[in-house]
DSSP file (Angstrom, degrees, kcal/mol; ACC not computed):
  #  RESIDUE AA STRUCTURE BP1 BP2  ACC     N-H-->O    O-->H-N    N-H-->O    O-->H-N    TCO  KAPPA ALPHA  PHI   PSI    X-CA   Y-CA   Z-CA
    1    1 A M     >        0   0    0      0, 0.0     4,-2.3     0, 0.0     5,-0.2   0.000 360.0 360.0 360.0 -24.5  -39.6  121.6 -152.9
    2    2 A S  H  >  +     0   0    0      1,-0.2     4,-2.7     2,-0.2     5,-0.2   0.876 360.0  53.8 -64.8 -37.1  -41.8  122.7 -155.8
    3    3 A D  H  > S+     0   0    0      2,-0.2     4,-2.5    27,-0.2    -1,-0.2   0.927 109.9  47.6 -61.7 -43.4  -39.2  125.1 -157.0
    4    4 A N  H  > S+     0   0    0      2,-0.2     4,-2.4     1,-0.2    -2,-0.2   0.907 112.4  49.3 -63.7 -41.6  -36.6  122.3 -157.0
    5    5 A L  H  X S+     0   0    0     -4,-2.3     4,-2.4     2,-0.2    -2,-0.2   0.925 112.5  47.3 -63.6 -44.7  -39.0  120.0 -158.9
    6    6 A C  H  X S+     0   0    0     -4,-2.7     4,-2.7     2,-0.2    -2,-0.2   0.899 111.4  51.1 -64.7 -40.4  -39.7  122.7 -161.5
    7    7 A N  H  X S+     0   0    0     -4,-2.5     4,-1.8     2,-0.2    -2,-0.2   0.925 111.9  46.4 -62.9 -44.2  -36.1  123.5 -162.0
    8    8 A A  H  X>S+     0   0    0     -4,-2.4     5,-2.6     1,-0.2     4,-0.9   0.892 113.1  50.6 -64.5 -39.4  -35.2  119.8 -162.5
    9    9 A S  H ><5S+     0   0    0     -4,-2.4    33,-1.7     1,-0.2     3,-0.6   0.916 109.4  49.8 -64.2 -44.5  -38.1  119.5 -164.9
   10   10 A A  H 3<5S+     0   0    0     -4,-2.7    -1,-0.2    31,-0.3    -2,-0.2   0.839 111.0  50.1 -64.9 -33.2  -37.1  122.6 -166.9
   11   11 A R  H 3<5S-     0   0    0     -4,-1.8    -1,-0.2    -5,-0.2    -2,-0.2   0.667 113.2-120.4 -76.5 -16.6  -33.5  121.2 -167.2
   12   12 A G  T <<5 +     0   0    0     -4,-0.9     2,-1.4    -3,-0.6    -3,-0.2   0.738  56.7 157.1  81.8  23.8  -34.9  117.8 -168.4
   13   13 A D     >< +     0   0    0     -5,-2.6     4,-2.3     1,-0.2    -1,-0.2  -0.647  14.4 176.5 -88.7  86.2  -33.3  116.0 -165.4
   14   14 A L  H  > S+     0   0    0     -2,-1.4     4,-2.7     1,-0.2     5,-0.2   0.895  76.5  52.4 -58.7 -45.0  -35.5  112.9 -165.2
   15   15 A Q  H  > S+     0   0    0      1,-0.2     4,-2.4     2,-0.2    -1,-0.2   0.915 111.1  46.2 -61.5 -43.7  -33.5  111.3 -162.4
   16   16 A K  H  > S+     0   0    0      2,-0.2     4,-2.7     1,-0.2    -1,-0.2   0.896 111.8  52.1 -66.2 -39.7  -33.7  114.4 -160.2
   17   17 A V  H  X S+     0   0    0     -4,-2.3     4,-2.4     2,-0.2    -2,-0.2   0.940 111.4  46.6 -60.5 -47.3  -37.4  114.7 -160.9
   18   18 A L  H  X S+     0   0    0     -4,-2.7     4,-2.5     1,-0.2    -2,-0.2   0.901 112.3  51.0 -62.8 -40.7  -38.0  111.1 -159.9
   19   19 A E  H  X S+     0   0    0     -4,-2.4     4,-1.5    -5,-0.2    -2,-0.2   0.929 111.3  47.1 -61.6 -46.6  -35.9  111.5 -156.8
   20   20 A L  H  <>S+     0   0    0     -4,-2.7     5,-2.6     1,-0.2    -2,-0.2   0.895 112.4  49.6 -64.0 -40.0  -37.8  114.6 -155.7
   21   21 A L  H ><5S+     0   0    0     -4,-2.4     3,-1.5     1,-0.2    -1,-0.2   0.903 109.3  51.8 -65.7 -40.5  -41.2  112.9 -156.4
   22   22 A Q  H 3<5S+     0   0    0     -4,-2.5    -1,-0.2     1,-0.3    -2,-0.2   0.799 107.1  55.2 -64.7 -27.6  -40.1  109.8 -154.3
   23   23 A N  T 3<5S-     0   0    0     -4,-1.5    -1,-0.3    -5,-0.2    -2,-0.2   0.247 132.1 -87.9 -92.2  12.9  -39.2  112.2 -151.5
   24   24 A G  T < 5 +     0   0    0     -3,-1.5    -3,-0.2     1,-0.3    -2,-0.1   0.527  68.7 157.3 102.3   6.4  -42.6  113.8 -151.4
   25   25 A A      < -     0   0    0     -5,-2.6     2,-0.7    -6,-0.1    -1,-0.3  -0.405  47.2-117.5 -63.3 141.1  -42.6  116.6 -153.9
   26   26 A D    >   -     0   0    0      1,-0.2     3,-2.3    -2,-0.1    -1,-0.1  -0.728  15.1-151.3 -83.3 115.3  -46.1  117.5 -155.1
   27   27 A V  T 3  S+     0   0    0     -2,-0.7    10,-0.5     1,-0.3    11,-0.4   0.758  99.8  41.9 -60.2 -24.7  -46.2  116.9 -158.8
   28   28 A N  T 3  S+     0   0    0      8,-0.1    -1,-0.3    29,-0.1     2,-0.1   0.179  88.6 126.5-106.2  15.7  -48.9  119.6 -159.1
   29   29 A G    <   -     0   0    0     -3,-2.3     8,-0.4     1,-0.1     2,-0.3  -0.417  58.2-122.1 -73.3 150.8  -47.2  122.0 -156.7
   30   30 A F        -     0   0    0      6,-0.1     6,-0.2    -2,-0.1   -27,-0.2  -0.734  15.5-140.9 -97.5 140.6  -46.5  125.5 -157.9
   31   31 A N    >   -     0   0    0      4,-2.8     3,-2.1    -2,-0.3   -28,-0.1  -0.184  46.3 -81.1 -82.0-174.8  -43.1  127.2 -158.0
   32   32 A K  T 3  S+     0   0    0      1,-0.3    -1,-0.1     2,-0.1    -2,-0.0   0.654 133.1  55.3 -67.0 -12.8  -42.5  130.8 -157.1
   33   33 A Y  T 3  S-     0   0    0      2,-0.2    -1,-0.3   -30,-0.0     3,-0.1   0.242 120.1-108.8-100.4  11.3  -43.7  131.8 -160.6
   34   34 A N  S <  S+     0   0    0     -3,-2.1     2,-0.3     1,-0.2    -2,-0.1   0.855  79.0 125.7  65.0  38.1  -47.0  129.9 -160.1
   35   35 A R        -     0   0    0     28,-0.1    -4,-2.8    29,-0.1    -1,-0.2  -0.917  52.3-134.2-123.4 151.2  -46.1  127.2 -162.5
   36   36 A T     >  -     0   0    0     -2,-0.3     4,-1.2    -6,-0.2     3,-0.2  -0.509  33.3-101.0 -96.0 170.9  -46.0  123.4 -162.1
   37   37 A A  T  4 S+     0   0    0    -10,-0.5     4,-0.5    -8,-0.4     3,-0.3   0.860 123.6  52.6 -60.0 -36.3  -43.3  121.0 -163.2
   38   38 A L  T  4 S+     0   0    0    -11,-0.4     3,-0.5     1,-0.2    -1,-0.2   0.842 105.3  54.9 -70.1 -32.1  -45.4  120.0 -166.3
   39   39 A Q  T  4 S+     0   0    0      1,-0.2    -1,-0.2    -3,-0.2    -2,-0.2   0.763 117.8  34.2 -72.2 -23.8  -45.8  123.7 -167.3
   40   40 A V  S  < S+     0   0    0     -4,-1.2    -1,-0.2    -3,-0.3    -2,-0.2   0.317  89.7 135.0-111.1   7.3  -42.1  124.3 -167.3
   41   41 A V        -     0   0    0     -3,-0.5     2,-1.0    -4,-0.5   -31,-0.3  -0.105  67.7-106.8 -59.3 152.7  -40.9  120.8 -168.5
   42   42 A N    >   -     0   0    0    -33,-1.7     3,-2.1     1,-0.2     7,-0.2  -0.738  31.1-156.8 -78.0 103.2  -38.3  120.4 -171.2
   43   43 A W  T 3  S+     0   0    0     -2,-1.0    39,-0.3     1,-0.3    -1,-0.2   0.664  84.2  74.2 -62.4 -17.3  -40.6  119.3 -174.0
   44   44 A A  T 3  S+     0   0    0      1,-0.2    -1,-0.3    37,-0.1    -2,-0.0   0.560  87.8  68.3 -71.0  -6.6  -37.7  117.6 -175.8
   45   45 A N    X>  +     0   0    0     -3,-2.1     4,-1.9     1,-0.1     3,-0.6  -0.757  55.6 172.6-117.6  83.6  -37.9  114.8 -173.2
   46   46 A P  H 3> S+     0   0    0      0, 0.0     4,-2.6     0, 0.0     5,-0.2   0.774  79.6  61.6 -64.5 -24.6  -41.1  112.9 -173.6
   47   47 A D  H 3> S+     0   0    0      2,-0.2     4,-2.2     1,-0.2     5,-0.1   0.896 106.0  46.2 -66.2 -38.1  -40.0  110.3 -171.0
   48   48 A L  H <> S+     0   0    0     -3,-0.6     4,-2.3     2,-0.2     5,-0.2   0.910 111.1  52.1 -68.1 -42.5  -39.9  113.1 -168.4
   49   49 A V  H  X S+     0   0    0     -4,-1.9     4,-2.3     1,-0.2    -2,-0.2   0.936 111.7  47.1 -57.3 -46.6  -43.3  114.3 -169.6
   50   50 A E  H  X S+     0   0    0     -4,-2.6     4,-3.2     1,-0.2     5,-0.2   0.894 108.4  55.0 -64.6 -39.5  -44.7  110.8 -169.2
   51   51 A A  H  X S+     0   0    0     -4,-2.2     4,-1.5     2,-0.2    -1,-0.2   0.921 110.3  46.1 -60.0 -43.9  -43.1  110.4 -165.7
   52   52 A L  H  <>S+     0   0    0     -4,-2.3     5,-2.4     2,-0.2    -1,-0.2   0.921 115.1  46.6 -64.1 -43.6  -44.8  113.6 -164.5
   53   53 A L  H ><5S+     0   0    0     -4,-2.3     3,-1.7     1,-0.2    -2,-0.2   0.900 109.1  54.2 -65.8 -40.9  -48.1  112.5 -166.0
   54   54 A R  H 3<5S+     0   0    0     -4,-3.2    -1,-0.2     1,-0.3    -2,-0.2   0.835 105.8  54.3 -61.7 -32.6  -47.8  109.0 -164.6
   55   55 A E  T 3<5S-     0   0    0     -4,-1.5    -1,-0.3    -5,-0.2   -28,-0.2   0.426 132.6 -91.3 -82.9   1.2  -47.3  110.6 -161.2
   56   56 A G  T < 5 +     0   0    0     -3,-1.7    -3,-0.2     1,-0.2    -2,-0.1   0.611  63.1 167.3 103.8  13.9  -50.6  112.5 -161.6
   57   57 A A      < -     0   0    0     -5,-2.4    -1,-0.2    -6,-0.1   -29,-0.1  -0.377  44.2-113.4 -59.7 137.6  -49.5  115.8 -163.2
   58   58 A N    >   -     0   0    0      1,-0.2     3,-1.2   -31,-0.1    -1,-0.1  -0.641  25.0-164.0 -76.8 111.6  -52.6  117.6 -164.4
   59   59 A P  T 3  S+     0   0    0      0, 0.0    12,-0.5     0, 0.0    -1,-0.2   0.607  87.3  50.3 -74.1  -8.7  -52.4  117.7 -168.2
   60   60 A N  T 3  S+     0   0    0      9,-0.1    -2,-0.1    31,-0.1    30,-0.0   0.196  75.1 137.0-113.5  15.5  -55.0  120.4 -168.4
   61   61 A I    <   -     0   0    0     -3,-1.2     2,-0.3     1,-0.1   -25,-0.0  -0.359  50.2-127.5 -63.8 143.1  -53.6  122.9 -165.9
   62   62 A R        -     0   0    0      7,-0.1     7,-0.2     8,-0.1     6,-0.1  -0.731  10.8-117.9 -99.5 141.1  -53.9  126.5 -167.1
   63   63 A D     >  -     0   0    0      5,-2.8     4,-1.4    -2,-0.3   -28,-0.1  -0.553  25.4-132.8 -66.3 135.5  -51.1  129.1 -167.3
   64   64 A P  T  4 S+     0   0    0      0, 0.0    -1,-0.1     0, 0.0   -29,-0.1   0.638  98.2  43.5 -72.1 -11.3  -52.1  131.9 -165.0
   65   65 A I  T  4 S+     0   0    0      3,-0.1    -3,-0.0     1,-0.0    -2,-0.0   0.908 132.2   9.4 -96.3 -57.3  -51.2  134.6 -167.6
   66   66 A L  T  4 S-     0   0    0      2,-0.1    32,-2.4    31,-0.0    33,-0.3   0.394  93.8-117.5-109.0   0.6  -52.6  133.5 -171.0
   67   67 A N     <  +     0   0    0     -4,-1.4     2,-0.1     1,-0.2    32,-0.0   0.759  58.0 161.1  67.6  24.6  -54.7  130.4 -169.9
   68   68 A L        -     0   0    0     29,-0.1    -5,-2.8    -6,-0.1    -1,-0.2  -0.472  30.4-142.8 -74.7 148.1  -52.5  128.1 -172.0
   69   69 A T     >  -     0   0    0     -7,-0.2     4,-1.6    26,-0.2     3,-0.4  -0.650  30.7-103.9 -99.4 165.9  -52.4  124.4 -171.3
   70   70 A P  H  > S+     0   0    0      0, 0.0     4,-2.7     0, 0.0     5,-0.2   0.855 123.2  59.2 -56.2 -33.2  -49.3  122.3 -171.5
   71   71 A L  H  > S+     0   0    0    -12,-0.5     4,-2.5     1,-0.2     5,-0.3   0.880 100.7  54.1 -65.6 -36.7  -50.7  121.0 -174.8
   72   72 A H  H  > S+     0   0    0     -3,-0.4     4,-2.3     2,-0.2    -1,-0.2   0.946 112.4  44.7 -57.6 -47.1  -50.7  124.5 -176.2
   73   73 A D  H  X S+     0   0    0     -4,-1.6     4,-2.2     1,-0.2    -2,-0.2   0.933 115.7  44.5 -65.2 -47.8  -47.0  124.8 -175.3
   74   74 A A  H  X>S+     0   0    0     -4,-2.7     5,-1.6     2,-0.2     4,-1.3   0.883 114.2  50.1 -66.6 -38.3  -45.9  121.4 -176.6
   75   75 A A  H  <5S+     0   0    0     -4,-2.5    -1,-0.2    -5,-0.2    -2,-0.2   0.919 112.1  46.9 -66.0 -43.9  -47.9  121.8 -179.8
   76   76 A R  H  <5S+     0   0    0     -4,-2.3    -1,-0.2    -5,-0.3    -2,-0.2   0.886 113.0  49.6 -64.8 -38.3  -46.5  125.2 -180.6
   77   77 A A  H  <5S-     0   0    0     -4,-2.2    -1,-0.2    -5,-0.2    -2,-0.2   0.713 108.7-128.9 -75.0 -20.2  -43.0  124.0 -179.8
   78   78 A G  T  <5 +     0   0    0     -4,-1.3     2,-1.4     1,-0.2    -3,-0.2   0.689  52.5 151.4  85.0  18.9  -43.5  121.0 -182.1
   79   79 A W     >< -     0   0    0     -5,-1.6     4,-2.4     1,-0.2     3,-0.3  -0.660  19.6-177.7 -87.4  89.6  -42.5  118.2 -179.8
   80   80 A I  H  > S+     0   0    0     -2,-1.4     4,-2.8     1,-0.2     5,-0.2   0.853  77.6  56.1 -59.0 -39.7  -44.6  115.4 -181.2
   81   81 A G  H  > S+     0   0    0      1,-0.2     4,-1.8     2,-0.2    -1,-0.2   0.911 111.7  43.0 -60.3 -42.5  -43.5  112.8 -178.6
   82   82 A S  H  > S+     0   0    0     -3,-0.3     4,-2.5   -39,-0.3    -2,-0.2   0.874 112.3  53.5 -71.4 -37.7  -44.5  115.1 -175.7
   83   83 A V  H  X S+     0   0    0     -4,-2.4     4,-2.5     2,-0.2     5,-0.2   0.927 108.7  50.4 -60.8 -44.4  -47.8  116.0 -177.5
   84   84 A Q  H  X S+     0   0    0     -4,-2.8     4,-2.7     1,-0.2    -2,-0.2   0.908 110.5  49.0 -60.8 -42.6  -48.6  112.2 -177.8
   85   85 A K  H  X S+     0   0    0     -4,-1.8     4,-2.0     2,-0.2    -1,-0.2   0.924 110.5  50.5 -64.0 -44.1  -47.9  111.7 -174.1
   86   86 A L  H  <>S+     0   0    0     -4,-2.5     5,-2.8     1,-0.2    -2,-0.2   0.932 113.3  45.2 -59.3 -46.1  -50.1  114.6 -173.1
   87   87 A V  H ><5S+     0   0    0     -4,-2.5     3,-1.7     1,-0.2    -1,-0.2   0.920 110.5  54.5 -63.4 -43.9  -53.0  113.3 -175.3
   88   88 A Q  H 3<5S+     0   0    0     -4,-2.7    -1,-0.2     1,-0.3    -2,-0.2   0.850 109.6  48.2 -58.1 -35.7  -52.4  109.7 -174.0
   89   89 A Y  T 3<5S-     0   0    0     -4,-2.0    -1,-0.3    -5,-0.2    -2,-0.2   0.159 131.7 -85.1 -97.5  18.4  -52.8  111.0 -170.4
   90   90 A G  T < 5 +     0   0    0     -3,-1.7    -3,-0.2     1,-0.2     2,-0.2   0.614  63.5 164.2  99.9  13.3  -55.9  113.0 -171.0
   91   91 A A      < -     0   0    0     -5,-2.8     2,-0.8    -6,-0.2    -1,-0.2  -0.455  40.6-124.6 -62.8 134.1  -54.9  116.4 -172.3
   92   92 A D    >   -     0   0    0     -2,-0.2     3,-1.3     1,-0.2   -21,-0.1  -0.731  18.5-164.3 -86.0 111.7  -58.0  118.0 -173.8
   93   93 A V  T 3  S+     0   0    0     -2,-0.8    11,-0.4     1,-0.2    -1,-0.2   0.583  85.2  61.5 -71.9  -9.1  -57.3  119.0 -177.4
   94   94 A N  T 3  S+     0   0    0      8,-0.1     2,-0.4     9,-0.1    -1,-0.2   0.323  72.8 114.9-103.0   7.4  -60.3  121.3 -177.4
   95   95 A L    <   -     0   0    0     -3,-1.3     2,-0.3     1,-0.0   -26,-0.2  -0.637  53.7-150.0 -79.3 134.1  -59.3  123.7 -174.6
   96   96 A C        -     0   0    0     -2,-0.4     6,-0.2     6,-0.1    -2,-0.1  -0.711   5.1-131.3-102.1 153.0  -58.8  127.3 -175.8
   97   97 A D    >   -     0   0    0      4,-1.7     3,-1.9    -2,-0.3   -30,-0.2  -0.139  50.0 -75.3 -84.5-169.8  -56.5  129.9 -174.4
   98   98 A D  T 3  S+     0   0    0    -32,-2.4   -31,-0.1     1,-0.3    -1,-0.0   0.674 135.7  49.7 -65.9 -16.0  -57.5  133.5 -173.6
   99   99 A N  T 3  S-     0   0    0    -33,-0.3    32,-2.9     2,-0.1    33,-0.4   0.131 120.7-106.9-106.6  18.9  -57.5  134.3 -177.3
  100  100 A D    <   +     0   0    0     -3,-1.9     2,-0.4    30,-0.3    -2,-0.1   0.732  68.2 153.1  62.0  25.7  -59.6  131.2 -178.2
  101  101 A N        -     0   0    0     29,-0.1    -4,-1.7     3,-0.0    -1,-0.2  -0.729  34.0-148.9 -84.3 131.1  -56.7  129.5 -179.8
  102  102 A L    >>  -     0   0    0     -2,-0.4     4,-1.2    -6,-0.2     3,-0.8  -0.497  34.4-103.3 -81.3 163.0  -56.7  125.7 -179.8
  103  103 A P  H 3> S+     0   0    0      0, 0.0     4,-2.2     0, 0.0     5,-0.2   0.854 124.6  63.3 -54.3 -32.9  -53.5  123.8 -179.5
  104  104 A L  H 3> S+     0   0    0    -11,-0.4     4,-2.5     1,-0.2     5,-0.2   0.870  96.3  56.6 -59.5 -38.1  -54.0  123.2 -183.3
  105  105 A H  H <> S+     0   0    0     -3,-0.8     4,-2.4     2,-0.2    -1,-0.2   0.921 108.1  47.3 -60.0 -44.3  -53.7  127.0 -183.9
  106  106 A G  H  X S+     0   0    0     -4,-1.2     4,-1.3     2,-0.2    -2,-0.2   0.911 112.1  48.7 -65.1 -42.9  -50.3  127.1 -182.2
  107  107 A A  H  X>S+     0   0    0     -4,-2.2     5,-2.5     1,-0.2     4,-0.6   0.899 112.9  48.8 -62.9 -40.3  -49.0  124.0 -184.2
  108  108 A A  H ><5S+     0   0    0     -4,-2.5     3,-0.8     1,-0.2    -2,-0.2   0.902 106.1  56.0 -66.7 -41.8  -50.3  125.6 -187.4
  109  109 A S  H 3<5S+     0   0    0     -4,-2.4    -1,-0.2     1,-0.3    -2,-0.2   0.822 115.1  39.2 -59.9 -31.5  -48.7  129.0 -186.7
  110  110 A E  H 3<5S-     0   0    0     -4,-1.3    -1,-0.3    -5,-0.2    -2,-0.2   0.462 110.6-119.8 -99.1  -3.4  -45.3  127.3 -186.3
  111  111 A G  T <<5 +     0   0    0     -3,-0.8     2,-1.5    -4,-0.6    -3,-0.2   0.822  49.0 165.6  71.5  31.5  -45.8  124.8 -189.2
  112  112 A N     >< -     0   0    0     -5,-2.5     4,-2.6     1,-0.2    -1,-0.2  -0.617  10.2-179.2 -85.2  87.3  -45.4  121.7 -187.0
  113  113 A L  H  > S+     0   0    0     -2,-1.5     4,-2.9     1,-0.2     5,-0.2   0.865  74.2  52.1 -61.6 -43.7  -46.8  119.1 -189.4
  114  114 A E  H  > S+     0   0    0      1,-0.2     4,-1.6     2,-0.2    -1,-0.2   0.924 113.9  45.1 -60.2 -42.4  -46.5  116.0 -187.3
  115  115 A V  H  > S+     0   0    0      2,-0.2     4,-3.1     1,-0.2     5,-0.3   0.910 111.8  52.3 -67.1 -42.0  -48.4  117.7 -184.5
  116  116 A I  H  X S+     0   0    0     -4,-2.6     4,-2.8     1,-0.2     5,-0.3   0.934 106.8  53.3 -58.4 -47.0  -51.0  119.1 -186.9
  117  117 A H  H  X S+     0   0    0     -4,-2.9     4,-0.6     1,-0.2    -1,-0.2   0.873 115.2  41.3 -57.8 -38.3  -51.6  115.6 -188.3
  118  118 A L  H  X S+     0   0    0     -4,-1.6     4,-0.7    -5,-0.2     3,-0.5   0.956 119.2  41.6 -73.5 -51.6  -52.2  114.3 -184.8
  119  119 A L  H >X S+     0   0    0     -4,-3.1     4,-2.1     1,-0.2     3,-0.7   0.838 103.9  64.0 -70.2 -34.0  -54.3  117.1 -183.5
  120  120 A I  H 3< S+     0   0    0     -4,-2.8    -1,-0.2    -5,-0.3    -2,-0.1   0.843 104.2  48.4 -63.0 -31.9  -56.5  117.8 -186.5
  121  121 A R  H 3< S+     0   0    0     -4,-0.6    -1,-0.3    -3,-0.5    -2,-0.2   0.748 117.2  42.0 -76.2 -23.5  -58.1  114.3 -186.2
  122  122 A L  H << S+     0   0    0     -4,-0.7     2,-0.3    -3,-0.7    -2,-0.2   0.662  90.0  98.8 -98.1 -19.1  -58.8  114.8 -182.5
  123  123 A T     <  -     0   0    0     -4,-2.1   -29,-0.1     1,-0.1   -31,-0.0  -0.524  69.5-138.7 -76.3 133.3  -60.0  118.4 -182.5
  124  124 A A  S    S+     0   0    0      1,-0.3    -1,-0.1    -2,-0.3     3,-0.1   0.893  96.1  15.2 -59.2 -42.5  -63.8  118.7 -182.4
  125  125 A D    >   +     0   0    0      1,-0.1     3,-2.2    -3,-0.0    -1,-0.3  -0.732  63.4 178.4-136.3  86.3  -63.8  121.6 -184.9
  126  126 A P  T 3  S+     0   0    0      0, 0.0    10,-0.5     0, 0.0    11,-0.3   0.627  85.2  58.6 -64.7 -10.5  -60.5  122.0 -186.8
  127  127 A G  T 3  S+     0   0    0      8,-0.1    -3,-0.0     9,-0.1     2,-0.0   0.253  78.8 133.1 -98.5  12.0  -62.0  124.9 -188.7
  128  128 A A    <   -     0   0    0     -3,-2.2     8,-0.4     1,-0.1     2,-0.3  -0.310  51.7-130.8 -65.8 144.5  -62.8  126.9 -185.5
  129  129 A C        -     0   0    0      6,-0.2     6,-0.2     1,-0.1    -1,-0.1  -0.704  13.3-134.4 -93.0 146.2  -61.8  130.6 -185.4
  130  130 A N    >   -     0   0    0      4,-2.4     3,-2.1    -2,-0.3   -30,-0.3  -0.225  44.8 -81.4 -83.3-174.9  -59.9  132.2 -182.6
  131  131 A A  T 3  S+     0   0    0    -32,-2.9   -31,-0.1     1,-0.3    -1,-0.1   0.727 132.4  55.8 -64.7 -21.4  -60.9  135.5 -181.1
  132  132 A D  T 3  S-     0   0    0    -33,-0.4    -1,-0.3     2,-0.2   -32,-0.1   0.425 121.7-107.2 -89.1   0.8  -59.2  137.4 -183.9
  133  133 A G  S <  S+     0   0    0     -3,-2.1     2,-0.4     1,-0.3    -2,-0.1   0.593  75.3 133.9  87.8  11.6  -61.3  135.5 -186.5
  134  134 A Y        -     0   0    0      4,-0.0    -4,-2.4     3,-0.0    -1,-0.3  -0.793  44.2-147.9-100.8 136.8  -58.5  133.2 -187.8
  135  135 A T     >  -     0   0    0     -2,-0.4     4,-2.2    -6,-0.2     5,-0.2  -0.434  36.7-102.4 -82.8 170.3  -58.7  129.5 -188.3
  136  136 A A  H  > S+     0   0    0    -10,-0.5     4,-2.1    -8,-0.4     5,-0.1   0.910 124.9  51.8 -60.3 -41.8  -55.6  127.3 -187.8
  137  137 A G  H  > S+     0   0    0    -11,-0.3     4,-2.0     1,-0.2    -1,-0.2   0.892 108.7  49.8 -62.6 -40.2  -55.2  127.1 -191.6
  138  138 A Q  H  > S+     0   0    0      2,-0.2     4,-2.8     1,-0.2    -1,-0.2   0.875 109.0  52.2 -67.0 -36.9  -55.4  130.9 -191.9
  139  139 A L  H  X S+     0   0    0     -4,-2.2     4,-2.1     2,-0.2    -2,-0.2   0.894 106.7  53.4 -65.1 -38.4  -52.8  131.3 -189.2
  140  140 A A  H  <>S+     0   0    0     -4,-2.1     5,-3.4     2,-0.2    -2,-0.2   0.936 111.5  45.8 -60.6 -45.2  -50.5  129.0 -191.0
  141  141 A H  H ><5S+     0   0    0     -4,-2.0     3,-2.0     3,-0.2    -2,-0.2   0.939 110.6  53.2 -59.1 -48.4  -50.9  131.2 -194.1
  142  142 A L  H 3<5S+     0   0    0     -4,-2.8    -1,-0.2     1,-0.3    -2,-0.2   0.842 112.1  44.9 -57.7 -35.9  -50.4  134.3 -192.1
  143  143 A H  T 3<5S-     0   0    0     -4,-2.1    -1,-0.3    -5,-0.2    -2,-0.2   0.243 117.3-113.8 -94.3  12.7  -47.1  132.9 -190.7
  144  144 A K  T < 5S+     0   0    0     -3,-2.0     2,-1.0     1,-0.2    -3,-0.2   0.817  70.3 141.9  59.4  34.5  -46.1  131.7 -194.2
  145  145 A E     >< +     0   0    0     -5,-3.4     4,-2.4    -6,-0.2    -1,-0.2  -0.660  18.6 166.3-100.5  72.9  -46.3  128.0 -193.2
  146  146 A M  H  >  +     0   0    0     -2,-1.0     4,-2.6     1,-0.2     5,-0.2   0.832  68.9  53.8 -66.2 -35.9  -47.7  127.0 -196.6
  147  147 A E  H  > S+     0   0    0      2,-0.2     4,-2.2     1,-0.2    -1,-0.2   0.909 111.7  46.9 -65.1 -39.6  -47.2  123.2 -196.1
  148  148 A A  H  > S+     0   0    0      2,-0.2     4,-2.3     1,-0.2    -2,-0.2   0.919 111.6  50.9 -65.4 -43.7  -49.1  123.4 -192.8
  149  149 A A  H  X S+     0   0    0     -4,-2.4     4,-2.7     1,-0.2    -2,-0.2   0.917 111.3  47.8 -60.2 -44.0  -51.9  125.5 -194.4
  150  150 A K  H  X S+     0   0    0     -4,-2.6     4,-3.0     2,-0.2     5,-0.2   0.908 109.3  53.7 -64.3 -42.2  -52.3  123.0 -197.3
  151  151 A C  H  X S+     0   0    0     -4,-2.2     4,-2.0     2,-0.2    -1,-0.2   0.926 112.9  43.2 -57.1 -46.6  -52.4  120.1 -194.9
  152  152 A I  H  X S+     0   0    0     -4,-2.3     4,-2.7     2,-0.2    -2,-0.2   0.919 114.2  49.7 -68.1 -44.3  -55.2  121.7 -192.9
  153  153 A E  H  X S+     0   0    0     -4,-2.7     4,-2.3     1,-0.2    -2,-0.2   0.918 111.0  50.0 -60.7 -43.8  -57.1  122.8 -196.1
  154  154 A D  H  X S+     0   0    0     -4,-3.0     4,-1.1     2,-0.2    -1,-0.2   0.913 112.0  48.2 -61.3 -43.2  -56.8  119.3 -197.5
  155  155 A Y  H >X S+     0   0    0     -4,-2.0     4,-0.7    -5,-0.2     3,-0.6   0.944 112.8  47.3 -62.6 -48.1  -58.1  117.7 -194.3
  156  156 A L  H >< S+     0   0    0     -4,-2.7     3,-0.5     1,-0.2    -1,-0.2   0.859 110.8  51.5 -64.6 -35.4  -61.0  120.1 -194.0
  157  157 A S  H 3< S+     0   0    0     -4,-2.3    -1,-0.2     1,-0.2    -2,-0.2   0.726 112.4  46.4 -75.3 -19.5  -62.0  119.6 -197.7
  158  158 A S  H <<        0   0    0     -4,-1.1    -1,-0.2    -3,-0.6    -2,-0.2   0.476 360.0 360.0 -99.8  -2.3  -62.1  115.9 -197.3
  159  159 A N    <<        0   0    0     -4,-0.7    -2,-0.2    -3,-0.5    -3,-0.1   0.381 360.0 360.0-124.6 360.0  -64.0  115.7 -194.1
């Protein structure tokens, strides 16, 4: 049943997800690729993200390959509504992946300003370096996301 739940989640099919959960699907069950419904969710659907979280989906579950959390994925993709839901339901903004990237690093690399504005205030050390020695602001520069880099620099210089 976990494969069906993950497939419905990835498609963004809220009704099917709710039906499967009502019929006993484990919200934290793994599909054949060792991923949960929250890890494969369609981030464009914050209502679906919230439904999974409300049913007890673990917002801090780690990807088995890169140690990414759902917040890393949503922040990098720039889906502010889903990022807000994850934070609301206890996602830890300070968890790093295998390369010591915070979710803020991913948002900065992609220039996702709304996400940056939210995460930078919640992150314990927005000036933290990843394993390659880059801060989120430096990654924004590296990826030519100058507005994101300026946003981060302005925040750091005023705090």
